[in-house]
SEGU-312478 format. One record per residue (C-alpha): x, y, z. Coordinates in pm, whole numbers, padded with zeros to 5 digits, always signed. Each point is the difference from the previous one (the first is absolute). Layout:
XYZ...
This chain:
+09269+11655+09765+00190-00308+00022-00068-00318+00207+00184-00132+00273-00152-00364+00017-00125-00276-00271-00130-00354-00028+00325-00136+00025+00126+00208+00271-00266-00038+00216-00003-00404-00009+00379+00033+00048-00077+00218+00325-00250-00261+00163+00320-00242-00058+00257+00208+00147+00049+00393+00084+00360-00011-00093-00095-00151-00337-00243+00285-00057+00228+00281+00103+00284-00163-00256-00259-00015-00248-00081+00325+00007+00378+00198+00073+00235-00291-00152-00177-00221-00245+00304-00019-00213+00143-00266+00224-00300-00246+00003+00132-00343-00163-00257-00237-00179+00082-00309-00092-00041-00201-00338-00311-00176+00111-00165+00285+00145+00051+00176-00337-00171-00279-00173-00278+00009+00242-00025+00367-00094+00003-00069-00370-00269-00268+00046-00218+00226+00159+00019+00246-00255-00089-00226-00258-00323-00121+00201-00085+00375+00039+00054+00083-00346-00227-00320-00130-00276+00144+00248+00019+00328-00170-00072-00162-00308-00343-00051+00099-00018+00354-00007+00051+00091-00378-00098+00385+00034+00210+00049+00287+00222+00305+00016+00347-00062+00186+00082+00325+00226+00349-00099-00010+00028-00005-00371+00187+00316-00040+00398-00029+00031+00132+00081+00322-00271+00140+00127+00028+00114+00368-00241-00240+00234-00113+00307+00182-00159+00147-00296-00211-00343-00013-00284+00131+00202-00045+00327-00197-00012-00208-00332-00231-00252+00122-00223+00238+00141-00053+00177-00346-00168-00328-00133-00198-00082+00273-00172+00337+00021-00134-00079-00357-00374-00081+00056+00091-00362-00179+00097-00326+00077+00379-00070-00061+00259-00268+00120+00350+00124+00121+00315-00184+00060+00248+00133+00275-00284+00272+00104+00176+00207+00278-00170+00144+00303+00153+00187+00279-00116+00018+00338+00189+00056+00328+00340-00009-00123-00089-00330-00174+00026-00022-00372-00184-00349-00121+00032-00086-00350-00314-00245-00070+00048-00275-00264-00350+00006-00180-00290+00255+00090-00293+00021-00163-00259+00317+00006-00343-00078+00030-00236+00234-00171-00116+00145+00330+00391+00078+00084+00058-00252+00223+00299-00208-00028+00048-00395-00047+00388-00097+00099+00188-00313-00077+00324-00055+00180+00173-00294-00182+00230-00236+00168+00159-00291-00155+00010-00250+00299-00197-00315+00014-00149+00105+00394-00181+00282+00087+00246+00137+00271-00008+00200+00318+00262+00227-00166-00211+00052-00327-00309+00106+00216+00199+00248+00192+00141+00159-00348-00340-00018-00102-00142+00166+00317+00250+00262-00031-00092+00060-00342-00376+00036+00105+00069+00215+00255+00185+00284-00177-00226-00011-00329-00324+00001+00224+00122+00351+00108+00032+00111-00347-00326-00168-00200-00297-00191+00072+00099-00392-00003-00290-00257-00137+00221-00314+00049+00346-00094+00057+00125-00320-00125+00343-00184+00028+00050-00251-00269+00235-00279+00039+00134-00320-00168-00130-00246+00231-00171-00319-00079-00223-00024+00254-00258+00301-00074-00332-00019-00081-00002+00321-00259+00320-00131-00166-00051+00046-00400+00339-00041-00258+00181-00006+00317-00107+00310+00210-00162-00054+00342-00188+00368+00043-00088+00023+00378-00186+00277+00126+00146+00144+00331-00194+00300+00018-00172-00012+00345+00310-00175+00155+00252+00267-00117-00251+00295+00125+00021-00157+00335+00378+00071+00003-00025+00377-00018+00120+00056+00374+00288-00192+00000+00131+00099-00352+00032+00357+00155+00157-00082+00324+00244-00200-00223+00069+00308-00231+00040+00211+00327+00250-00207+00171+00209-00062-00359-00007+00393-00033+00173+00048+00331+00249-00277-00049+00090+00215-00332+00048+00313+00199+00298-00130+00196+00320-00175-00090+00053-00348-00086-00138-00237+00226+00228-00265+00165-00251-00296-00003+00238-00317-00030-00075-00281-00212-00237-00296+00047-00235-00224-00140-00186+00321-00143+00253+00014-00253-00161-00287-00188-00375+00054+00074-00197+00045-00239+00297+00094-00227+00351-00015+00002+00153+00354+00074+00201+00133-00238+00208+00187+00296+00105-00339+00183+00365+00036-00145+00020+00360+00134-00160-00103+00335+00215-00294+00024+00302+00192-00071-00092+00177+00300-00068-00254+00233+00386-00170-00086+00176+00356+00046-00138+00017+00342+00085-00386+00084+00367+00109-00060+00027+00195+00341
């Protein structure tokens, strides 16, 4: 069974219901600036650097052209073994939401240590919302020992080799009810046609929306009348 929502779509939905709808049903019209693409590249480079600290890590996404909806079953094959293992891009599916965890360590008792890697210098609310969704999904699939965000800040006290690791497990657990409500609301949005949400400040925060050109075109067309 395929998934309906992902981490990126969930964050998009918190920003704008119309952007969420477009992300699911018409993602080909998205436009990203050169600076956004550079930021994506920096994020991947930082993520790869952290993964290098797990030299025995197994990359679930390594097989070319693998359908992401196959990740959860492949992940389960490794986690069901009675041994410690490190996985990259481990997949978990619950409530029609698929999340791919950057780094997962299976402990000897079967519980998981999870590391979500972000290249930003500040532990932002958006990072925490992203992590909260992951915790919600993964905790319904496996027991979580700890869930950490790794970021590139200079103010962390746990920093090592440029990696600040912050354990947010308790905070994320407390958000489960809110996450469930948000998912239900987003599913309801996706059951209907495209929302007619007007443009506004939400088009820029927390990220510049890749559908601004599309929505702005509609505003210009309406203004002609």
